[in-house]
LUMDRENBA-260003 format. One record per residue (C-alpha): x, y, z; residue in one letter. Coordinates in steps of 0.02 Angstrom, whole numbers, plus 50000, padded with zeros to 5 digits. Example, Ala and Ser with C-alpha at 12.3 -4.5 7.8 and 13.67 -1.06 7.14 Angstrom:
residues 2
506154977550390A
506844994750357S
end
This chain:
residues 304
505126022954394M
504356018054230N
505406014354077R
503956011153957T
504656020753810I
504446017253626K
506126012853552A
506836005953392V
507285989853479C
506565980253624G
507195967453747L
506505959553905L
507375966954057L
506725954454181C
505295942354199A
504895950754364A
504565967554284A
502855974654325A
502365976954143V
502825963954013E
503905970953872A
503435968353692Q
504685960053577D
504935975953477F
504585993053546G
504415994753734D
505525995553887T
504715987354039P
504175996854193Y
505415994954336V
505476007354479Q
507086016054525T
507336014354714P
507136030854806Q
508916030554873N
509546029054693V
508416043454639V
509156054154779D
510936049654729K
510636053054543M
509986070554581L
511426073654701E
512706068354571V
511896080254445A
512026094654570H
510186098754546V
509656115754613S
508156127454606A
508796134654442S
508726117954352D
507456110754231F
507416091854245V
506716080454108I
506466062154151D
506306049954006L
505156035854060G
504466044554214S
503366030654284G
502646035654453D
503536052554440G
504716050654585R
506246057954496M
505486074754446V
504416075654603I
505956073254713T
506916086354614A
505476098754639A
505146094654822R
506946093054882K
507826106054775Y
506466117554709G
506836112754529A
505566112654387R
505336099554254G
504286086154174F
504276067654138G
503666058053986V
502976040553974D
501936030553852L
500856022853989D
499396034854016K
498946026354180R
500656029954251L
500606047854188V
498976050554281M
499736042554436L
501286053554426A
500266069554409N
499226064054558R
500796060854661H
501476078054613A
499876086454671A
499896076654834Q
501706081954863A
501236100254835G
502356102154682V
501066100254543G
501506117354473A
503346112754454R
503256094254412A
502166088854266K
501996072754169F
501446069053991Y
500976053653889A
502256056053753R
503576046953651D
505326052453700L
505816054153516Y
504426066953493E
504916076453652T
505836093053644D
507306090853763L
508086108053733S
507396116053894P
508316103354002A
509806107254110S
509706089554182V
509086073654095V
508786057754194T
508516040654114I
508246022354156Y
508166013653989L
508785997453915L
510595997653848P
510015997153667E
508816011553695V
510206021753774N
511206019753615L
509736025053509M
509356040553613V
511176045753627R
511246055253461P
509696065153511K
510476069853677L
512096075753597L
511216084953455A
509856094053553T
510476096953730L
511446112753770K
513296110753812P
513446108753999G
511796099254018T
511996085054142R
511396067554099V
511186053954231V
510756035854191S
510246021754306H
511116005054275D
511616007154092Y
512966017254004D
513026025653833M
514186013853742G
515706022853672E
515256039153759W
516316037653917P
515486043854077P
516266058154173D
515826048354331L
515156030954368S
514946020454524F
513956006054600T
512866008354753M
511745997954865D
509915997454813A
509035986654943P
507295990754875N
507705986954694K
506305976254621P
507445966554501V
509145958354513G
509885947054646R
511305957754713D
510205973054749K
511505984654674K
511275999254555S
512506007754439K
512466026554410V
513246034954258F
513496053654239Y
513946064154086W
514106082654045V
513576086353865V
515116093353776P
515166108353661A
515626105453479S
517436111053455V
518116100353312A
518916110853176G
520146124953151K
520226140153266W
521236156153242R
521716171153346W
523066184553357R
524226183653507L
525296197653575D
526806189753660T
527546206153716G
528366209653549G
527606208153378A
525856200853373A
525746183653295Q
524346173953211D
524026157453299V
522956142953241E
522436126553321I
521706110853244E
520566101253362L
519936083453345K
518486078053456Q
517736061653512N
516336065753634F
517186075753775Q
518926069453729K
519936081953626I
521686082753553E
522526094453433G
523986104553367T
524466122753387L
525186131153233I
526216147153252A
527206152053098G
528176136753041A
528016128253210A
526756114453244R
526596110153429V
525516096253501P
524246102153629L
524386095253805Q
523246094253958D
521696095453847C
520036096053940E
518266099153881L
516826099654005S
515206106553937G
515676123253861D
517286124953963R
518926121153876I
520746120553933R
522356116053844F
524206120253850T
525606121553722A
527456125453738T
528006137953606V
529796143453574T
529896162453579T
531566171253554G
532436154453566G
531676150553735K
530196139253778P
528626147853841V
527176137853911R
525486144453853H
524016138853961A
522316142853886Y
520666142253980A
519016148453912G
517226145953862R
516536139953695V
515106150253625I
514546143053458N
516006146653340N
516986157353463A
518066154553615M
518506167553744E
519496167153905G
521266169653968D
522996163653920V
524436162854042E
526186163153966M
527576156954080A
529436156254040G
531146161054107D
530646179354110A
529136175954220G
527286174354186A
526016185754107T
524156184054084K
523076191153946A
521326190153877A
521106178053734W
519776175453602S
519726163853452A
518606161353300T
518256144653216R
518746145553034T
518306127552989E
517006116153066V
517396097553070W
516216083553120A
516716075453285P
517246057253273E
515706051653370H
514606059353234V
515546051853086T
515686034553166A
514396022053102P
512866019653212A
512726003053302P
511685989853213T
510285983853326L
509115969453293Q
507395966653368P
507075951453476V
506105938153381N
end
């Protein structure tokens, strides 16, 4: 799979790469072994309803496999026009030319918003440069799979090493696979009105966010309670808080979906008197920038 993509920084991946990298601008062309392609698509749970975008599509095997094996649609982009022509020819030969298309295009000028799955095989520095674009433009819940290189401070939801006997570079013939789910933006203040079986009460939470990691505080009257069991996966959110009601602790377990500046779902309240479940919806009253947005961008230098 080709990785010839214009980037802010450049670095030689390997002297054995099929296309020599420039000192400043290109990622060399190195094929992803077919068994790694198959595993990356499996990890991303690709199905016929998915739209796959491959950044640095090379001979087209990633999108072609997604179309042929799973019935998905998608496209790949690459700066090398020869490889784009080759990939389109391969798609036609595989009988998936209507679902798998390839374009000579810079990834930074490519609209990624249609994607439900993005696959990449880029240099580590290029991953860091494309990361803000992925987080800013992809819909929450979009799956991202990378071959060999991670996303720096963005922790993967899953990572592993696998055998890659046909890998054209490296001595150990191993490949790493990294998988992320793009998180919704939830940092800020959220408010809702909760009926606990007596008088309704206004409740507020303050959420801090660093990629998919969240933490926060629930505020009910004069009480401030730290949130526990916080989880954010795509647009799905869960958290719990123990609130004292009538002098007795009641565990509130929230689970819901984030839709722009709203959350909706269910809350289960469990205490000595038993458990009850109710619908729950919240509105964001203040929007805060996540920590990964406010953190300074890495400083990268070109190779001389």
